[in-house]
C-alpha positions as CSV (number, residue, x, y, z in Angstrom):
1,M,-46.4,-81.9,-61.2
2,F,-45.4,-85.1,-60.6
3,I,-48.5,-86.6,-58.9
4,V,-50.9,-84.8,-61.1
5,T,-49.4,-86.2,-64.5
6,L,-49.5,-89.4,-63.0
7,I,-53.2,-89.1,-62.1
8,Q,-53.6,-88.0,-65.8
9,I,-51.9,-91.2,-66.9
10,I,-54.0,-93.6,-64.7
11,L,-57.4,-92.0,-65.8
12,L,-55.9,-91.9,-69.4
13,I,-55.5,-95.8,-69.1
14,E,-58.5,-96.8,-67.3
15,Y,-60.8,-94.9,-69.6
16,R,-58.8,-94.4,-72.7
17,Y,-56.5,-97.4,-73.1
18,T,-58.7,-99.2,-76.4
19,I,-57.7,-95.8,-77.9
20,F,-53.8,-95.9,-77.2
21,R,-53.5,-99.9,-76.9
22,D,-52.8,-100.1,-80.6
23,S,-49.8,-97.2,-80.7
24,I,-48.6,-97.4,-77.0
25,T,-47.4,-100.7,-75.6
26,D,-47.1,-101.3,-72.0
27,T,-43.3,-100.8,-72.2
28,D,-43.8,-97.4,-73.3
29,I,-46.0,-96.5,-70.2
30,A,-43.3,-97.7,-68.2
31,L,-40.4,-96.2,-69.8
32,F,-42.4,-93.0,-69.8
33,T,-43.2,-93.3,-66.2
34,I,-39.9,-94.0,-65.2
35,I,-38.4,-90.8,-67.2
36,L,-41.0,-88.9,-65.6
37,F,-40.2,-90.1,-62.0
38,I,-36.4,-89.0,-62.8
39,V,-37.8,-85.6,-63.9
40,A,-39.8,-85.0,-61.0
41,I,-36.7,-86.1,-58.6
42,I,-34.5,-83.6,-60.5
43,G,-36.7,-81.2,-60.1
44,F,-37.2,-81.7,-56.6
45,M,-33.6,-81.2,-56.0
46,Q,-33.6,-78.3,-58.0
47,T,-36.7,-77.0,-55.6
48,V,-34.6,-77.9,-52.7
49,Y,-31.1,-76.0,-54.0
50,I,-33.1,-73.2,-55.1
51,N,-34.8,-72.5,-51.9
52,N,-31.5,-73.0,-50.1
53,S,-29.7,-70.6,-52.1
54,W,-32.6,-68.1,-51.6
55,K,-32.2,-68.5,-48.1
56,K,-28.9,-67.7,-47.8
57,M,-29.3,-64.8,-50.3
58,E,-32.2,-63.5,-47.9
59,T,-29.7,-64.0,-44.7
60,H,-26.9,-62.0,-46.7
61,S,-29.5,-59.3,-47.9
62,N,-30.8,-59.0,-43.9
63,S,-27.1,-58.9,-42.9
64,L,-26.4,-56.1,-45.5
65,E,-29.6,-54.1,-44.4
66,K,-28.6,-54.4,-40.8
67,A,-24.8,-53.5,-41.4
68,F,-26.0,-50.6,-43.6
69,L,-28.6,-49.5,-40.5
70,S,-25.9,-50.0,-38.2
71,K,-23.6,-47.8,-39.6
72,E,-26.2,-45.3,-40.4
73,A,-26.8,-45.0,-37.2
74,Y,-23.3,-44.7,-35.8
75,L,-22.9,-42.0,-38.1
76,N,-25.9,-40.3,-37.0
77,L,-24.7,-40.7,-33.2
78,F,-21.7,-39.3,-34.2
79,F,-23.0,-36.0,-35.9
80,E,-25.6,-35.6,-33.3
81,N,-23.1,-36.0,-30.4
82,A,-20.2,-34.4,-31.8
83,K,-18.6,-31.3,-29.7
84,D,-17.6,-29.5,-32.4
85,S,-19.9,-27.9,-34.7
86,I,-20.8,-29.3,-37.6
87,A,-22.7,-27.6,-40.8
88,V,-23.2,-29.2,-44.3
89,F,-24.0,-26.2,-46.7
90,D,-25.4,-27.0,-50.7
91,L,-23.7,-25.5,-53.5
92,E,-25.7,-22.0,-53.2
93,N,-24.1,-21.6,-49.4
94,K,-27.7,-22.6,-48.0
95,I,-27.6,-24.9,-44.8
96,I,-28.7,-28.9,-45.5
97,T,-28.6,-29.6,-42.0
98,V,-26.7,-28.7,-38.7
99,N,-25.8,-30.7,-35.4
100,P,-26.4,-29.5,-31.9
101,A,-22.9,-28.4,-31.2
102,F,-23.7,-25.9,-34.0
103,E,-27.1,-24.8,-32.5
104,K,-25.2,-24.4,-29.3
105,L,-21.9,-22.3,-30.7
106,Y,-23.6,-19.9,-33.4
107,G,-27.1,-19.5,-31.5
108,W,-29.5,-20.3,-34.6
109,K,-31.9,-23.3,-33.9
110,K,-32.1,-26.2,-36.6
111,R,-35.5,-25.3,-37.7
112,E,-34.4,-21.5,-38.4
113,C,-31.8,-22.0,-40.7
114,I,-32.2,-25.3,-42.8
115,G,-32.3,-24.1,-46.5
116,K,-31.1,-20.5,-45.6
117,A,-27.7,-18.6,-46.1
118,V,-27.7,-17.2,-42.7
119,P,-24.6,-15.1,-41.7
120,L,-22.2,-16.8,-39.7
121,V,-18.9,-14.8,-40.8
122,A,-18.3,-11.2,-39.3
123,P,-19.1,-8.8,-42.1
124,E,-15.1,-7.7,-42.5
125,Y,-14.6,-11.2,-43.5
126,I,-17.0,-11.9,-46.0
127,N,-14.6,-11.5,-48.8
128,L,-12.0,-14.0,-47.4
129,A,-15.4,-15.9,-46.9
130,K,-16.4,-16.1,-50.5
131,E,-12.7,-16.8,-51.7
132,R,-13.0,-20.0,-49.5
133,C,-16.3,-20.9,-50.9
134,N,-14.9,-20.7,-54.6
135,H,-11.8,-22.8,-53.5
136,L,-14.4,-25.2,-52.1
137,L,-16.3,-25.2,-55.0
138,N,-13.1,-26.1,-57.3
139,G,-12.4,-29.2,-55.1
140,G,-9.9,-27.8,-52.5
141,S,-10.3,-27.8,-48.6
142,F,-9.0,-26.2,-45.7
143,D,-7.4,-27.8,-42.5
144,M,-7.4,-25.9,-39.0
145,L,-8.0,-22.6,-40.6
146,E,-8.3,-19.9,-38.0
147,S,-11.1,-17.0,-38.4
148,K,-13.3,-14.7,-36.8
149,D,-17.1,-15.9,-37.2
150,M,-20.4,-14.5,-35.6
151,R,-23.2,-15.5,-33.4
152,K,-26.8,-14.9,-34.0
153,D,-26.6,-12.4,-31.3
154,G,-23.8,-10.4,-33.5
155,T,-21.2,-11.4,-31.0
156,Y,-18.0,-12.7,-32.4
157,F,-15.6,-15.7,-31.6
158,D,-12.2,-17.0,-32.4
159,A,-13.0,-20.0,-34.8
160,Q,-11.0,-22.9,-36.0
161,M,-12.2,-24.3,-38.8
162,T,-12.2,-27.7,-41.4
163,L,-13.9,-27.2,-44.8
164,S,-14.5,-30.0,-47.1
165,P,-16.2,-30.5,-50.4
166,I,-18.7,-33.7,-50.4
167,F,-18.2,-35.5,-53.3
168,D,-21.1,-38.2,-54.9
169,Y,-19.7,-41.6,-56.4
170,N,-19.3,-39.7,-59.7
171,G,-16.6,-37.8,-58.1
172,K,-18.7,-34.8,-58.6
173,I,-19.2,-32.1,-55.5
174,I,-22.7,-31.9,-54.4
175,A,-22.2,-30.3,-51.0
176,T,-19.9,-28.9,-48.7
177,S,-19.1,-29.3,-44.8
178,V,-17.8,-27.0,-42.1
179,I,-16.6,-28.3,-39.1
180,T,-15.9,-25.5,-36.5
181,R,-14.4,-25.1,-32.9
182,D,-14.4,-22.3,-30.6
183,I,-10.9,-21.2,-29.7
184,S,-11.9,-18.1,-28.0
185,Y,-10.2,-19.6,-24.7
186,K,-7.1,-20.8,-26.5
187,K,-6.5,-17.2,-27.9
188,E,-7.2,-15.7,-24.7
189,A,-4.7,-18.1,-23.1
190,E,-2.0,-17.3,-25.6
191,K,-2.4,-13.4,-24.8
192,L,-1.9,-13.9,-21.2
193,I,0.9,-15.9,-21.7
194,I,2.4,-13.1,-24.2
195,Q,1.7,-10.6,-21.5
196,S,3.3,-12.5,-18.6
197,E,6.4,-13.2,-21.1
198,K,6.0,-9.1,-21.3
199,L,5.9,-8.4,-17.7
200,K,8.8,-10.8,-16.9
201,A,10.9,-9.2,-19.4
202,I,10.1,-5.7,-18.3
203,G,10.5,-6.6,-14.4
204,E,14.2,-8.0,-15.4
205,I,14.9,-4.6,-17.2
206,A,13.3,-2.8,-14.3
207,A,15.5,-4.2,-11.6
208,G,18.7,-3.0,-13.5
209,V,17.4,0.4,-14.6
210,A,16.5,1.5,-11.1
211,H,19.6,0.5,-9.5
212,E,21.9,2.0,-12.6
213,V,20.1,5.4,-13.1
214,R,18.8,6.5,-9.8
215,N,22.4,6.5,-8.6
216,P,23.6,9.1,-11.2
217,L,19.9,10.6,-11.2
218,T,20.5,11.3,-7.3
219,V,23.7,13.4,-8.1
220,I,22.3,15.4,-10.7
221,S,19.1,16.1,-9.1
222,G,21.0,17.5,-6.0
223,F,23.2,19.7,-8.3
224,V,19.8,21.5,-10.2
225,Q,18.1,21.6,-7.0
226,M,21.5,23.7,-5.8
227,M,21.1,25.6,-9.2
228,N,17.3,26.5,-8.7
229,N,18.0,28.1,-5.1
230,D,20.1,30.9,-7.0
231,K,17.1,33.0,-8.1
232,S,19.1,35.2,-10.1
233,S,20.3,32.5,-12.4
234,P,19.8,33.2,-16.0
235,Y,19.6,29.4,-16.5
236,A,16.5,29.2,-13.7
237,F,14.2,28.3,-16.8
238,Y,15.8,25.5,-17.9
239,T,17.2,24.3,-14.2
240,N,13.2,23.7,-13.7
241,L,12.4,21.9,-16.7
242,I,15.3,19.9,-15.9
243,E,14.4,19.4,-12.5
244,A,10.3,18.4,-13.6
245,E,12.0,16.1,-16.2
246,I,13.7,14.3,-13.5
247,D,10.7,13.7,-11.2
248,R,9.1,12.3,-14.1
249,I,12.3,9.9,-14.4
250,N,11.7,9.0,-11.1
251,L,7.9,8.4,-11.6
252,I,8.7,5.8,-14.2
253,I,11.5,4.0,-12.0
254,S,9.1,4.0,-9.4
255,E,6.5,2.3,-11.6
256,F,9.6,0.2,-13.1
257,L,10.0,-1.0,-9.5
258,V,6.3,-2.4,-9.1
259,L,6.9,-4.6,-12.2
260,S,10.4,-5.7,-10.9
261,K,9.2,-6.9,-7.7
262,P,7.4,-10.4,-7.9
263,H,5.7,-9.0,-4.9
264,A,5.0,-11.6,-2.4
265,M,1.7,-10.7,-1.4
266,Q,0.4,-11.3,2.0
267,P,-3.4,-11.4,1.7
268,K,-5.6,-9.7,4.2
269,V,-9.5,-9.7,4.3
270,F,-10.7,-5.9,3.9
271,K,-13.9,-4.3,2.8
272,I,-13.9,-3.1,-0.6
273,D,-16.8,-0.7,0.2
274,K,-14.4,1.4,2.6
275,V,-11.7,1.3,0.2
276,I,-13.8,2.8,-2.8
277,S,-15.5,5.0,-0.1
278,D,-12.1,6.8,1.0
279,I,-10.8,7.4,-2.5
280,L,-14.2,8.8,-3.5
281,T,-13.5,11.3,-0.3
282,L,-10.2,12.0,-1.6
283,Y,-11.2,13.1,-4.9
284,Q,-14.0,15.1,-4.1
285,P,-12.5,18.5,-3.8
286,E,-11.2,17.9,-7.1
287,L,-14.7,16.9,-8.6
288,Q,-16.4,19.9,-7.1
289,L,-13.5,21.8,-8.7
290,K,-13.9,20.9,-12.2
291,N,-17.7,20.8,-11.9
292,I,-17.8,16.9,-12.2
293,E,-21.2,15.0,-10.3
294,L,-20.4,11.6,-8.5
295,I,-22.9,8.7,-8.8
296,Q,-22.6,6.2,-6.2
297,N,-24.7,3.0,-6.8
298,W,-24.2,0.7,-3.7
299,N,-26.2,-2.4,-5.0
300,T,-24.6,-4.3,-2.1
301,N,-22.8,-3.9,1.0
302,N,-19.7,-5.1,3.4
303,M,-17.9,-6.8,0.5
304,M,-14.9,-8.6,1.8
305,I,-12.2,-9.1,-0.4
306,N,-9.1,-11.4,0.3
307,G,-5.7,-9.4,-1.0
308,D,-3.9,-6.4,-0.7
309,A,-5.5,-3.4,0.2
310,N,-2.9,-0.9,-0.7
311,Q,-2.4,-2.4,-4.5
312,I,-6.3,-2.3,-4.7
313,K,-6.4,1.2,-4.1
314,Q,-3.4,2.0,-6.4
315,V,-5.8,0.6,-9.0
316,I,-8.9,2.5,-8.3
317,I,-7.0,5.5,-7.8
318,N,-5.6,4.8,-11.2
319,I,-9.2,4.5,-12.8
320,I,-10.6,7.3,-11.0
321,K,-7.5,9.7,-12.4
322,N,-8.2,8.5,-15.9
323,A,-11.7,9.4,-15.5
324,V,-11.1,12.7,-14.2
325,E,-8.8,13.6,-16.9
326,A,-11.2,12.3,-19.5
327,I,-13.9,15.0,-18.6
328,E,-12.2,18.7,-19.4
329,K,-15.5,20.2,-17.2
330,D,-18.9,19.4,-16.2
331,G,-19.8,15.8,-16.2
332,N,-20.2,12.8,-14.3
333,I,-18.6,9.7,-13.0
334,S,-20.6,7.0,-11.7
335,V,-19.6,3.8,-9.4
336,T,-21.7,0.9,-9.1
337,V,-21.1,-2.0,-7.0
338,E,-22.6,-5.4,-7.1
339,K,-22.6,-8.9,-6.8
340,T,-22.3,-11.2,-9.7
341,A,-23.7,-14.5,-9.9
342,N,-20.2,-16.3,-10.1
343,Q,-19.1,-15.3,-6.8
344,F,-17.4,-12.1,-7.7
345,C,-17.7,-8.6,-6.7
346,S,-18.2,-6.2,-9.5
347,I,-17.1,-2.4,-9.5
348,C,-17.8,-0.4,-12.5
349,F,-16.3,3.1,-13.1
350,S,-18.2,5.2,-16.0
351,D,-17.9,8.6,-17.2
352,D,-19.2,10.6,-20.1
353,G,-15.8,11.9,-21.1
354,G,-14.1,11.8,-24.6
355,G,-14.2,8.1,-24.8
356,M,-11.5,6.2,-26.4
357,E,-10.9,5.0,-29.6
358,K,-11.2,1.0,-30.3
359,E,-7.2,1.2,-31.4
360,V,-6.6,3.1,-28.2
361,V,-8.6,0.3,-25.8
362,E,-6.8,-2.8,-27.7
363,H,-3.3,-1.3,-26.8
364,I,-4.0,0.3,-23.2
365,F,-2.6,-2.5,-21.5
366,K,0.7,-2.8,-23.4
367,P,3.7,-1.1,-21.7
368,F,4.5,2.3,-22.8
369,Y,1.4,2.9,-24.7
370,T,-0.1,6.1,-23.9
371,T,-2.1,9.2,-25.3
372,K,-1.1,11.6,-22.7
373,T,1.7,13.9,-23.0
374,E,2.8,13.5,-19.7
375,G,1.8,9.8,-19.1
376,T,4.2,6.8,-18.5
377,G,2.1,4.3,-20.5
378,L,2.7,1.9,-17.2
379,G,-0.4,2.8,-15.1
380,M,-3.3,0.6,-16.8
381,M,-0.9,-2.3,-17.5
382,I,0.5,-2.5,-13.8
383,S,-3.5,-2.2,-12.7
384,E,-4.2,-5.4,-15.0
385,K,-1.4,-7.4,-13.4
386,I,-2.6,-6.5,-9.9
387,I,-6.1,-7.3,-10.3
388,Q,-4.9,-10.6,-12.4
389,E,-2.9,-11.4,-9.0
390,H,-5.9,-11.1,-7.2
391,E,-7.4,-13.6,-9.6
392,G,-9.8,-11.0,-10.8
393,Q,-10.6,-9.3,-14.2
394,I,-10.7,-6.0,-15.6
395,T,-12.5,-4.8,-19.0
396,I,-12.5,-1.8,-20.9
397,D,-15.8,-0.6,-22.7
398,S,-15.2,2.6,-24.3
399,E,-16.8,4.4,-27.4
400,Y,-15.1,7.5,-29.0
401,G,-17.1,10.6,-28.0
402,K,-19.4,9.2,-25.3
403,G,-17.4,7.8,-22.5
404,T,-15.6,4.9,-21.1
405,S,-16.6,2.1,-18.6
406,I,-14.1,0.4,-16.6
407,T,-14.9,-2.9,-14.8
408,I,-13.2,-4.8,-12.0
409,K,-14.3,-8.3,-10.9
410,L,-12.6,-9.4,-7.6
411,P,-13.6,-12.6,-6.1
412,Y,-15.6,-12.0,-2.5
413,V,-15.3,-13.9,0.7
414,D,-18.4,-14.7,2.0
415,N,-19.0,-13.0,5.5
């Protein structure tokens, strides 16, 4: 602007000087030129200052943008790589977004559930879930809450959840977040610890009971047998009943002793095929008497197990005995032996007897729990103890009125 103005003044002086010389002197022109020059310098300094300020602002802006993008990237990395399931819901309980851990835990793919209210809670917990949702919408939260959640395939798992509302800058709730962790293994470990403590307590009791009860019981049993030898005794009915109950007490004490002994097992490799075959042969006459058909499915042969063959026999006899008792007359018992993918030999015993109710299945491994009039309630608990000592698993699947399947899994030894 200074240069353009200076050129204009020169042109005016050159071509129109005669017009202005009466009103403008050389001093005026010099003064105007000096002022114009000063204004130009000030303008130049302002331009430099503004340019530097602009560069600083631009650098700061770029820095803030990079920081924001970096923060967003870190948050995204955390969300995507978190081991716990994370899901964000809108106020209508529809899913806004989920992370890969959610997909793995619940079985729902991200594209399947975005914008939908998918069933994640077991039906019996629906009312509790609604109460939790209302509490969240009112600004509350839940920390380390334990519940039962449901996968896409309908299976349940023990869940530990942290539920929180998400607020905007004005403090208004715009969404909710749910962080979920599968604690099924933790729950199972807790059950095993409790079961171990129970077995330990029962073992301590059993050691004392076996010693203190059997001595006087032997004396009583001897006198009762002497009384039973008198055929003319008017109390024969009662003495026979007493003798039968003494035998029952002896049975309970014998099973107690199994629990009381830590049983220093001296494992040996044996063929599980032979053990099962011997027991099935032993039960053939009883099965024929009750018209029960035995179905054998040997999907593998010569399976070698490292353990105590007699203890495994005790478990199998107990299972088959229960299966025979479950079938009143005319039925089927199937035995399936096969390998599993994780180095286990699976032995499944299935019957089409009366089956068991859900409550019975849940308590069947507890001590003294029985539905039989003459049972001790220790058989299945001892069986579970033996299988666990062999580093195996025993599971029960039963439906009332349809039958029961009991599966034993034992680690096998390669031939």
